[in-house]
TORTIVEX-424384 format. One record per residue (C-alpha): x, y, z; residue in one letter. Coordinates in steps of 0.2 Angstrom, whole numbers, padded with zeros to 4 digits, always signed. Layout:
% TORTIVEX-424384
XYZA/...
% end
This chain:
% TORTIVEX-424384
+0002+0308+0624M/+0016+0302+0613K/+0012+0304+0594I/+0024+0298+0581K/+0018+0302+0563L/+0028+0295+0548F/+0018+0297+0532F/+0024+0284+0519L/+0017+0283+0502I/+0018+0264+0498I/+0013+0266+0480F/+0005+0277+0468T/-0002+0268+0452T/-0008+0278+0438Q/-0022+0268+0429L/-0027+0282+0418F/-0030+0294+0433S/-0032+0282+0447L/-0021+0285+0463T/-0019+0274+0478I/-0009+0280+0493V/-0006+0272+0510L/-0001+0284+0524N/+0005+0275+0540S/+0009+0282+0557A/+0009+0278+0576K/-0001+0285+0591F/+0006+0280+0608N/+0016+0266+0599D/+0000+0260+0591K/+0002+0258+0572P/-0012+0264+0561Y/-0014+0269+0543A/-0026+0277+0531I/-0028+0271+0513L/-0034+0284+0500H/-0042+0279+0484I/-0045+0292+0471K/-0050+0293+0453D/-0056+0306+0441S/-0071+0295+0438E/-0084+0288+0450P/-0077+0273+0461V/-0089+0261+0468D/-0082+0254+0484C/-0092+0241+0494K/-0089+0230+0510I/-0089+0212+0508A/-0092+0205+0526P/-0082+0189+0531Q/-0081+0181+0548S/-0083+0191+0564K/-0074+0207+0564N/-0066+0204+0547K/-0070+0214+0531K/-0065+0214+0513I/-0067+0230+0502Y/-0070+0229+0483L/-0068+0245+0473C/-0074+0244+0455K/-0068+0255+0441F/-0076+0254+0423N/-0059+0253+0414K/-0046+0241+0410I/-0027+0242+0411I/-0014+0236+0399N/+0000+0232+0411T/-0003+0220+0425P/+0000+0226+0443I/+0007+0215+0456E/-0001+0212+0473S/+0005+0222+0488K/+0008+0214+0504E/+0010+0226+0519M/+0009+0224+0538P/-0009+0231+0540L/-0016+0226+0523V/-0015+0216+0507T/-0020+0224+0491I/-0024+0214+0475D/-0029+0220+0458F/-0041+0210+0447L/-0048+0212+0430E/-0064+0205+0424K/-0071+0208+0406K/-0070+0227+0404K/-0070+0231+0423E/-0055+0233+0435F/-0056+0229+0453Y/-0045+0233+0468V/-0047+0221+0482R/-0042+0227+0500I/-0041+0214+0514E/-0036+0222+0530P/-0026+0212+0543K/-0033+0223+0557V/-0049+0233+0561H/-0054+0244+0548S/-0068+0256+0542R/-0073+0263+0525L/-0076+0282+0524V/-0083+0292+0509E/-0071+0306+0507T/-0081+0321+0502K/-0075+0336+0491S/-0067+0351+0500P/-0080+0363+0507L/-0075+0377+0494Y/-0081+0365+0480L/-0099+0364+0486V/-0112+0376+0491D/-0121+0365+0503E/-0114+0354+0516V/-0125+0340+0524S/-0122+0325+0535S/-0135+0315+0526I/-0127+0301+0517K/-0127+0303+0499S/-0132+0288+0487N/-0120+0295+0473D/-0105+0285+0469I/-0090+0295+0475K/-0073+0297+0466N/-0063+0297+0482Q/-0063+0284+0497W/-0053+0282+0513S/-0050+0266+0523I/-0045+0268+0541F/-0034+0253+0547L/-0030+0251+0566Y/-0025+0237+0577D/-0032+0245+0593K/-0043+0261+0595I/-0031+0276+0597I/-0044+0288+0602L/-0060+0286+0612G/-0077+0286+0604K/-0086+0302+0602K/-0103+0303+0609P/-0116+0303+0595L/-0126+0319+0594N/-0143+0314+0589E/-0150+0332+0588N/-0158+0338+0572I/-0146+0341+0558N/-0148+0356+0546F/-0138+0358+0530P/-0126+0372+0530I/-0126+0384+0516H/-0112+0394+0509Y/-0121+0406+0496P/-0106+0418+0495K/-0093+0406+0492N/-0098+0399+0475I/-0083+0391+0466K/-0076+0400+0451P/-0083+0395+0434Y/-0076+0398+0416I/-0087+0394+0401G/-0082+0387+0384A/-0067+0394+0375L/-0063+0396+0357D/-0047+0390+0349L/-0038+0406+0354N/-0043+0404+0373G/-0056+0417+0372A/-0074+0415+0379P/-0087+0410+0366I/-0102+0420+0364S/-0118+0414+0356Y/-0127+0431+0355V/-0129+0428+0336Q/-0132+0410+0331S/-0135+0412+0313K/-0118+0404+0308D/-0124+0388+0318I/-0140+0387+0307E/-0129+0389+0291L/-0117+0376+0297Y/-0132+0364+0300V/-0139+0368+0283D/-0122+0365+0275L/-0121+0348+0282K/-0138+0344+0276E/-0134+0350+0259N/-0118+0339+0259F/-0129+0324+0265K/-0141+0327+0250N/-0126+0327+0238K/-0128+0346+0233K/-0110+0347+0231Y/-0109+0362+0220N/-0120+0372+0233K/-0109+0366+0247V/-0093+0372+0238A/-0100+0389+0235N/-0110+0392+0251D/-0095+0388+0262S/-0085+0403+0256I/-0100+0415+0257D/-0103+0410+0275I/-0085+0412+0280I/-0085+0430+0271K/-0101+0434+0281K/-0095+0427+0297Y/-0076+0428+0297P/-0074+0424+0316N/-0086+0409+0316T/-0080+0394+0326I/-0086+0383+0312F/-0073+0390+0300K/-0063+0374+0299N/-0079+0364+0296E/-0085+0375+0282F/-0068+0374+0273I/-0067+0355+0276L/-0085+0352+0268Y/-0080+0363+0254R/-0065+0353+0250L/-0074+0336+0252K/-0088+0343+0240A/-0075+0348+0227I/-0067+0331+0228D/-0083+0321+0226I/-0088+0332+0212G/-0072+0330+0203L/-0073+0311+0206D/-0091+0310+0199T/-0087+0322+0185K/-0100+0334+0190D/-0099+0348+0177Q/-0104+0361+0189R/-0089+0357+0199I/-0077+0353+0185T/-0081+0369+0177K/-0074+0379+0191N/-0062+0368+0201F/-0048+0356+0198D/-0036+0346+0210P/-0025+0361+0212H/-0039+0370+0221D/-0040+0356+0234I/-0021+0356+0236I/-0020+0375+0238K/-0035+0377+0250E/-0030+0361+0259G/-0013+0367+0264K/-0020+0384+0269A/-0032+0375+0280W/-0018+0365+0289M/-0009+0381+0293K/-0025+0389+0300L/-0029+0374+0310F/-0013+0364+0314P/-0020+0354+0329S/-0037+0351+0321D/-0043+0333+0323S/-0048+0333+0304N/-0030+0335+0298I/-0029+0316+0292P/-0044+0319+0281E/-0036+0335+0273I/-0020+0326+0271L/-0029+0312+0262M/-0038+0324+0250L/-0021+0333+0246I/-0012+0316+0243A/-0027+0311+0232K/-0027+0327+0222S/-0008+0326+0219Y/-0011+0308+0212L/-0024+0314+0201K/-0012+0327+0193I/+0002+0314+0192G/+0013+0322+0206F/+0018+0305+0214K/+0033+0312+0224A/+0022+0325+0232D/+0008+0313+0235A/+0021+0301+0243N/+0026+0316+0255Y/+0009+0318+0262F/+0006+0299+0262M/+0022+0298+0273D/+0014+0310+0285I/-0002+0301+0286L/+0007+0284+0289I/+0020+0290+0302S/+0009+0302+0312E/-0009+0296+0309Y/-0006+0277+0307K/-0023+0271+0313D/-0034+0285+0306S/-0048+0279+0294L/-0042+0293+0282Y/-0025+0285+0282T/-0032+0269+0277K/-0043+0277+0264K/-0028+0286+0257A/-0018+0270+0256I/-0033+0263+0246L/-0032+0278+0234I/-0013+0276+0233F/-0015+0258+0229A/-0027+0262+0215D/-0014+0273+0207S/-0001+0259+0208L/-0013+0246+0201Y/-0016+0258+0186N/+0002+0260+0183N/+0005+0241+0182D/+0012+0239+0199E/-0002+0227+0203K/+0007+0216+0216D/+0011+0231+0227K/-0006+0237+0225A/-0014+0221+0231I/-0002+0221+0246K/-0008+0238+0251L/-0027+0233+0249Y/-0023+0218+0260L/-0014+0228+0273D/-0029+0239+0274V/-0042+0225+0274L/-0033+0216+0289Y/-0028+0231+0299S/-0043+0243+0299V/-0057+0242+0312Q/-0070+0252+0302D/-0082+0241+0293L/-0085+0253+0278D/-0067+0255+0275V/-0064+0236+0276A/-0078+0234+0264A/-0071+0246+0252E/-0054+0237+0253A/-0062+0220+0250A/-0072+0226+0235I/-0056+0233+0227R/-0047+0217+0230L/-0062+0207+0223S/-0062+0218+0208D/-0043+0218+0205K/-0042+0199+0207E/-0055+0196+0194M/-0045+0207+0182N/-0030+0195+0186R/-0041+0180+0183G/-0040+0175+0202K/-0059+0172+0204T/-0058+0161+0220D/-0049+0175+0229Q/-0061+0188+0222A/-0075+0178+0229K/-0066+0176+0246T/-0064+0195+0248Y/-0082+0199+0242L/-0089+0186+0255L/-0081+0197+0268K/-0092+0212+0263V/-0108+0202+0261L/-0106+0193+0278E/-0100+0208+0288A/-0106+0224+0280N/-0117+0221+0265H/-0126+0238+0268E/-0110+0246+0261Y/-0115+0240+0243L/-0130+0252+0245L/-0119+0267+0246Q/-0116+0266+0227D/-0130+0256+0219I/-0123+0259+0201E/-0106+0254+0206G/-0112+0239+0215S/-0122+0234+0200Y/-0107+0235+0189R/-0097+0224+0201L/-0111+0211+0200A/-0111+0211+0181K/-0092+0209+0182K/-0094+0195+0194L/-0106+0186+0182A/-0094+0189+0167S/-0081+0180+0177N/-0093+0165+0181K/-0095+0170+0199L/-0114+0169+0198Y/-0117+0165+0216D/-0108+0181+0221M/-0116+0191+0207A/-0133+0185+0213S/-0129+0189+0231K/-0124+0207+0226V/-0140+0209+0216S/-0151+0202+0231D/-0143+0215+0242T/-0147+0229+0230L/-0165+0224+0227L/-0169+0222+0246H/-0175+0240+0248D/-0173+0247+0230L/-0185+0259+0224D/-0198+0252+0212V/-0195+0266+0200D/-0176+0265+0200Y/-0170+0266+0182K/-0161+0249+0181N/-0172+0239+0193R/-0180+0228+0179E/-0163+0223+0172E/-0157+0219+0190I/-0172+0208+0194V/-0170+0199+0178K/-0151+0196+0180N/-0153+0191+0198S/-0164+0177+0192G/-0152+0171+0179L/-0137+0172+0190W/-0146+0162+0204H/-0150+0149+0190A/-0132+0148+0184K/-0126+0147+0203A/-0137+0132+0205N/-0148+0141+0217E/-0164+0134+0210I/-0177+0140+0222Q/-0170+0158+0222N/-0168+0158+0203A/-0186+0152+0202H/-0193+0165+0214D/-0183+0179+0206R/-0189+0175+0188L/-0207+0173+0194K/-0205+0190+0203Q/-0200+0197+0186Y/-0215+0190+0177L/-0227+0196+0190E/-0220+0214+0192E/-0215+0217+0173Y/-0229+0208+0164K/-0225+0217+0148Y/-0206+0219+0152G/-0193+0220+0138I/-0184+0204+0145Y/-0200+0194+0147R/-0196+0181+0133D/-0179+0178+0140E/-0185+0176+0157V/-0199+0164+0152Q/-0186+0154+0142A/-0175+0153+0157S/-0188+0146+0168L/-0193+0133+0155D/-0175+0128+0152E/-0168+0131+0170L/-0163+0113+0172F/-0153+0112+0156F/-0143+0127+0160E/-0137+0120+0177L/-0120+0114+0171N/-0110+0119+0186E/-0109+0102+0195T/-0098+0108+0209N/-0110+0119+0218E/-0116+0113+0235T/-0135+0118+0232K/-0137+0107+0217L/-0142+0092+0228A/-0157+0101+0234N/-0162+0105+0216Y/-0160+0088+0210Y/-0171+0081+0224D/-0184+0094+0218V/-0183+0088+0200L/-0183+0070+0205I/-0199+0072+0214D/-0207+0083+0201R/-0203+0074+0185Y/-0204+0055+0183P/-0199+0056+0165D/-0182+0059+0157K/-0179+0075+0167I/-0181+0066+0184G/-0169+0052+0177K/-0156+0064+0172R/-0158+0072+0189A/-0154+0056+0197L/-0138+0053+0187V/-0132+0071+0190E/-0136+0070+0208K/-0125+0054+0210S/-0111+0063+0201K/-0113+0078+0212L/-0113+0067+0228L/-0097+0058+0221L/-0088+0074+0218S/-0093+0079+0236Q/-0085+0063+0242K/-0102+0057+0249K/-0099+0040+0244Y/-0111+0031+0255K/-0125+0042+0248D/-0120+0037+0231V/-0121+0018+0236L/-0138+0021+0243G/-0144+0026+0225M/-0138+0009+0218D/-0155+0001+0215S/-0163+0016+0208V/-0149+0020+0196L/-0150+0002+0190K/-0168+0003+0187S/-0166+0018+0175I/-0152+0010+0165D/-0157+0002+0149E/-0147-0014+0152D/-0149-0013+0171N/-0131-0011+0173K/-0123-0004+0189R/-0119+0014+0188S/-0101+0020+0185N/-0104+0032+0200Q/-0108+0018+0211V/-0093+0008+0206L/-0082+0024+0209K/-0090+0027+0226A/-0087+0009+0231A/-0069+0010+0225S/-0066+0026+0235A/-0073+0018+0251L/-0061+0003+0248V/-0047+0015+0247V/-0052+0025+0263L/-0055+0009+0272N/-0038+0002+0267L/-0030+0017+0272K/-0038+0016+0289D/-0035-0003+0291D/-0053-0007+0292T/-0051-0022+0282C/-0068-0030+0285T/-0077-0015+0277R/-0064-0014+0263A/-0066-0032+0258I/-0085-0031+0260S/-0086-0017+0247Y/-0074-0026+0235M/-0085-0042+0235E/-0102-0033+0235K/-0098-0022+0220Y/-0087-0035+0211S/-0072-0023+0211L/-0056-0028+0203K/-0039-0026+0212I/-0032-0013+0200E/-0031+0004+0207G/-0029-0001+0225F/-0014-0002+0237D/-0010-0020+0234K/+0001-0022+0249S/-0013-0015+0260K/-0026-0026+0251L/-0015-0041+0253F/-0014-0038+0272N/-0033-0036+0273C/-0036-0052+0263L/-0025-0061+0276I/-0034-0052+0290T/-0051-0057+0284T/-0045-0075+0280S/-0047-0073+0261R/-0031-0084+0260F/-0034-0090+0242K/-0037-0072+0235Q/-0021-0067+0245A/-0011-0081+0237K/-0017-0077+0220K/-0013-0058+0222L/+0005-0062+0229S/+0009-0075+0216E/+0006-0062+0202V/+0016-0048+0211E/+0030-0059+0216A/+0034-0062+0197K/+0035-0043+0193N/+0046-0028+0197G/+0064-0027+0205T/+0072-0040+0215L/+0068-0030+0231E/+0050-0029+0226K/+0049-0048+0221R/+0058-0052+0238N/+0044-0043+0248I/+0030-0051+0238W/+0038-0068+0239M/+0038-0067+0258Q/+0019-0061+0257K/+0016-0076+0246H/+0025-0087+0259L/+0012-0081+0272L/-0003-0085+0261S/+0004-0103+0258L/+0007-0105+0277Y/-0011-0099+0281K/-0017-0112+0268L/-0006-0126+0277N/+0004-0129+0261E/+0019-0132+0271H/+0029-0141+0258E/+0027-0126+0247R/+0031-0115+0261V/+0048-0124+0263L/+0052-0122+0244N/+0047-0104+0244M/+0057-0101+0260G/+0072-0108+0252E/+0070-0096+0237D/+0068-0082+0249I/+0084-0086+0258V/+0094-0087+0242K/+0087-0071+0235M/+0090-0062+0252S/+0108-0068+0252R/+0109-0061+0234A/+0102-0044+0240L/+0114-0045+0255K/+0099-0043+0267I/+0092-0055+0280E/+0075-0064+0278P/+0062-0057+0290S/+0059-0065+0306D/+0041-0069+0301D/+0047-0078+0286T/+0060-0089+0296L/+0046-0092+0309E/+0034-0099+0296M/+0048-0110+0289I/+0051-0116+0307F/+0033-0120+0310F/+0031-0129+0293S/+0046-0139+0297L/+0039-0144+0314V/+0022-0148+0305K/+0032-0159+0293L/+0041-0167+0308D/+0058-0161+0302K/+0063-0156+0319F/+0082-0156+0317E/+0080-0143+0303K/+0068-0133+0313A/+0081-0132+0327I/+0093-0125+0315D/+0080-0111+0309V/+0077-0108+0328A/+0095-0104+0331K/+0096-0093+0316R/+0081-0083+0322I/+0089-0082+0340E/+0105-0076+0332K/+0096-0062+0322S/+0084-0056+0336S/+0087-0066+0352G/+0079-0054+0363N/+0062-0053+0355K/+0048-0060+0366F/+0040-0067+0351K/+0054-0080+0350N/+0046-0088+0366S/+0032-0095+0354D/+0046-0105+0345I/+0055-0110+0360Y/+0039-0117+0368I/+0037-0128+0353V/+0054-0135+0355I/+0052-0138+0374V/+0036-0148+0370K/+0044-0158+0356K/+0059-0161+0367A/+0048-0167+0381E/+0040-0179+0369E/+0057-0185+0364K/+0063-0186+0382R/+0078-0174+0376D/+0080-0166+0393D/+0096-0157+0388L/+0087-0148+0374L/+0072-0145+0384L/+0082-0137+0398S/+0091-0126+0386E/+0075-0119+0378Y/+0065-0119+0394A/+0079-0108+0401N/+0078-0096+0386K/+0059-0094+0388I/+0061-0091+0407I/+0075-0078+0403S/+0064-0069+0390L/+0049-0069+0401Q/+0059-0061+0415K/+0066-0048+0403K/+0049-0043+0396H/+0040-0046+0413K/+0027-0057+0403N/+0024-0074+0410Y/+0012-0082+0398I/+0021-0099+0399Y/+0023-0099+0418T/+0021-0111+0427P/+0021-0124+0413A/+0038-0121+0407V/+0046-0121+0424E/+0037-0137+0429L/+0044-0145+0413S/+0061-0139+0417L/+0060-0145+0435I/+0056-0162+0429A/+0070-0162+0416A/+0083-0156+0428L/+0077-0170+0440Q/+0080-0183+0427R/+0097-0176+0423L/+0101-0177+0441G/+0103-0158+0443K/+0092-0158+0459I/+0099-0142+0466E/+0096-0133+0450D/+0078-0140+0450A/+0075-0134+0467L/+0081-0116+0462V/+0069-0116+0448V/+0055-0122+0460A/+0059-0108+0473L/+0060-0095+0459D/+0043-0101+0453L/+0035-0098+0470L/+0039-0080+0469D/+0029-0078+0453K/+0010-0075+0453Q/+0002-0093+0451I/-0014-0101+0456S/-0016-0110+0473N/-0017-0126+0464K/-0001-0123+0455E/+0007-0118+0471K/+0002-0134+0479I/+0012-0144+0465R/+0027-0132+0466V/+0028-0134+0485Y/+0027-0153+0483Y/+0041-0152+0470N/+0051-0141+0482A/+0048-0153+0496G/+0053-0168+0486E/+0069-0160+0479L/+0074-0155+0497S/+0071-0173+0503M/+0083-0179+0489K/+0096-0166+0495L/+0093-0173+0513N/+0086-0156+0518K/+0072-0164+0528N/+0068-0149+0538S/+0066-0138+0522D/+0056-0152+0515A/+0044-0153+0530K/+0042-0134+0528K/+0037-0135+0510Y/+0025-0150+0513F/+0017-0140+0527E/+0014-0125+0516K/+0008-0137+0502C/-0005-0145+0515K/-0011-0128+0521N/-0016-0120+0505I/-0035-0120+0503K/-0037-0128+0487A/-0040-0146+0481E/-0027-0156+0472S/-0020-0173+0471S/-0003-0166+0475W/-0009-0160+0491K/-0013-0178+0497D/+0005-0183+0492I/+0011-0168+0503C/+0002-0175+0518K/+0008-0193+0515Q/+0026-0186+0514N/+0023-0176+0530L/+0018-0192+0539S/+0033-0201+0533L/+0044-0187+0539L/
% end
C-alpha cells in the first residue's frame, strides 16, 4: 500500500476566532482532503442537497466581518464567503464526493462519551473530500451502544480570580450587601451618605473586590453634590478632593474600565478651580486614549461650557456639535443638543436652537425628565425667545407623568396652554387651558387663563405657523360673525404665505361676499399673479394667460419677454402687438432691437405685411448700427411678407441673405419650397432647379424628406424642359431609392422610362415601364406605362 501524505494549509482566516484549514494528501495516488472549520463560538453547518451525488455545505456564524474575503478555488473544492445582515456564511461546494463530520471535543475534555448524535450546535466541523473511496467500508456494528464514563479524569477547573490573580472567596458576603446598598443610595440621590459610607466600608473591608466601585461612587456623589450646591457636601468637600482621590484611584486601578469616568471628574474639577492647563492635560488623555467613551464626550461638553463662559463661544459651539454628531448614546446626544439649543438662544439664533431641541424631542424626550426644574427653565427661556411651539412641547413632556403634587405643576399647566396658543396650536392650547380650569378651580392663575381662552383668537398673531389653517377652519365653522370673517381673511393670508395659491383662488367667492364693496381680495390677486409667474416660468402658456384674463391682471410685475411669447402661443396677437410696441420704444438700443423683432412677429401674425416690411427695414438698419445680424426668424418673416405682397424679386434677395448667414439650417427648406412653387408658376425652370436642388441637399444632409417626392418631381419636369434629360433621369433614379408610396413609385418609374426613351435607352425604358406596370396600385400613370410598353 503506497501512501503519500502532504498536509497543506491552504489558508487560515481569522474572523474574530474563526479558522478554516484544508489538509490534502494522496492514498495509492488517490487525492483526498479534509477541510476543518473551527470557531470559539457555535457554528451551524448544514447540507444543501443538489443533484444526484452533489452537495453544498453552508456554515453560519453569528458575526460580521469588516474586510471582504476573496473566494478560494481549489482542485477538490470551491469556498465562498457571504455576508447577509448580521450573519456571515461560508459556502463550501465540493467538486468530488464529500461527507460532513461533527468534530467532537477531545476525550479529556468530557466526562462521558456517547455515539448518540447530539443536537447541540458544534464549534468544530470537518468535511472529508475524495474522488474515489480510499478505504473499504467498515461493517456497521448494530449492537447496543452504552456511554463510556471517565469519572476519574475530570478536566481541571479554576474559579474566579481577583485583580491580583488570587482565587476569590465568598465566605463573607457582607461587602456585597453594602455595595448594593451604596448603589441604591446613589440612585435615590443620597449623595452625602454615599460619600461618607464608601470610606467606612473600605476601612471595614480593605480587601473588598468592590473597592474601585466604592471610591468611584464616592467621587461621583461628591461631584454631584458640588454641582447642586448641597451644603452637606460643600461643607466637607471641594474640587481638590476629587482631584486628589481621583489620581489615587487611577494608581490603584490603572486598568479599570471606569478610568474614563475618573478622568472626566478630574478634568471637570480642574476646570472648576480654574486650572485650565491641568484640565487640558486630562482632556488630552481622554481624547487620545478613550476617544469613543461616553465620558470623553461628557468631558468635552463640560470643557465646552468653560469655553463658552470665557467668551470663546464659537469654539464651544463647535465642540457641542462634534459631540452631537459623533456620540452614539442618546442621553449624551440629548445633553449636547440641549446645550446647543440654550447657547444658540443666547446668541439670538432661535432657528438653530429649535433645530437642536427637536432632535431631543424626536429621539429622546425622556431625557428632559431627568432634571424637571432645569427642563422647565429651558421651556421658559424658549418662550422668552418666542419659540412657543418648542416651549409647549417641552412642557407637554414634563406634564406627561408629572406628580400632581409637584410644586410648580400649576404654573407649568398654565404656561403650557399659553405657549400652545402663541404657537397657533389651537386645540392643544384649548385643551390645556381647560385642563387648568378643571384641575385648579381656585388657582392663582385662573383669571389669566380664562382671559386667554376668551381672547385666544386675537393673540394668534403668528401667521407663519403651519397649524394656523386648521384653527381658522374651526373659527370659520364656529363663528358666522366678524371673528369668522376675520378668520377667512387670515386663512387666505396664511395660504398665500405657504404658496398654496390654488387654495386661495378657491376662496375668491367667499372673500368677495365679506367685502363691503364686493371687491376681489388682494390675497386672491396675489395668488393669481404668483400662479402666472410659475406658469410663465414653466412655459405653460394657456394657464398663465387664463389666470391673467380671469383675474384681470395687469402685465406689470411679470417677465414681459415670457409673457409676449405666451401671448403669441395662445394667439393673443393684438395684446402681443400692444406689449411689444411699448417695450420697443424704451431702453437701450440692444433691448429695443430685441423688442422690435418681437413686434415684427406680432405684425406678421396679424397679417400686417406692409408694416412687417417697414419694421423689418428699421430692424436691419438698427442691426447694422449695432454691428449684429438680424435674426433668421426676422428675415424669414420679411421673406414671407414679400411673397405675400408679390414682391418676389426682393424675396429672392432676402432668401439669399438667409442662405448666406445659415445655409445649412433645415428650416431654410421652408423658404426654398416657396421659391420652387413660385418658379414653377412663372415657368422659371432655372430658378426652380437651383432651389429644388438646395432642398434635396438639405433633406439628404438632415435625413428629413418632408418635401419628397414633390420637389424631385418638379425638378425632373424642369430639367426636362431645360433639355437636361440625363440630369432628370439621375434625379428620378435617386428618388426611387427613397421611401415613397407605390402610387408615387408608379409615376417615378414612368418618368424614368420616358427619360430613358428620350436617351434611346429602350431596354432600360422597357425595364422601368415593366416595374411601373407590376406595382400593385391604381394610377393613370400606370396605364401610360402599359401603353408605352406596347409601343416598345
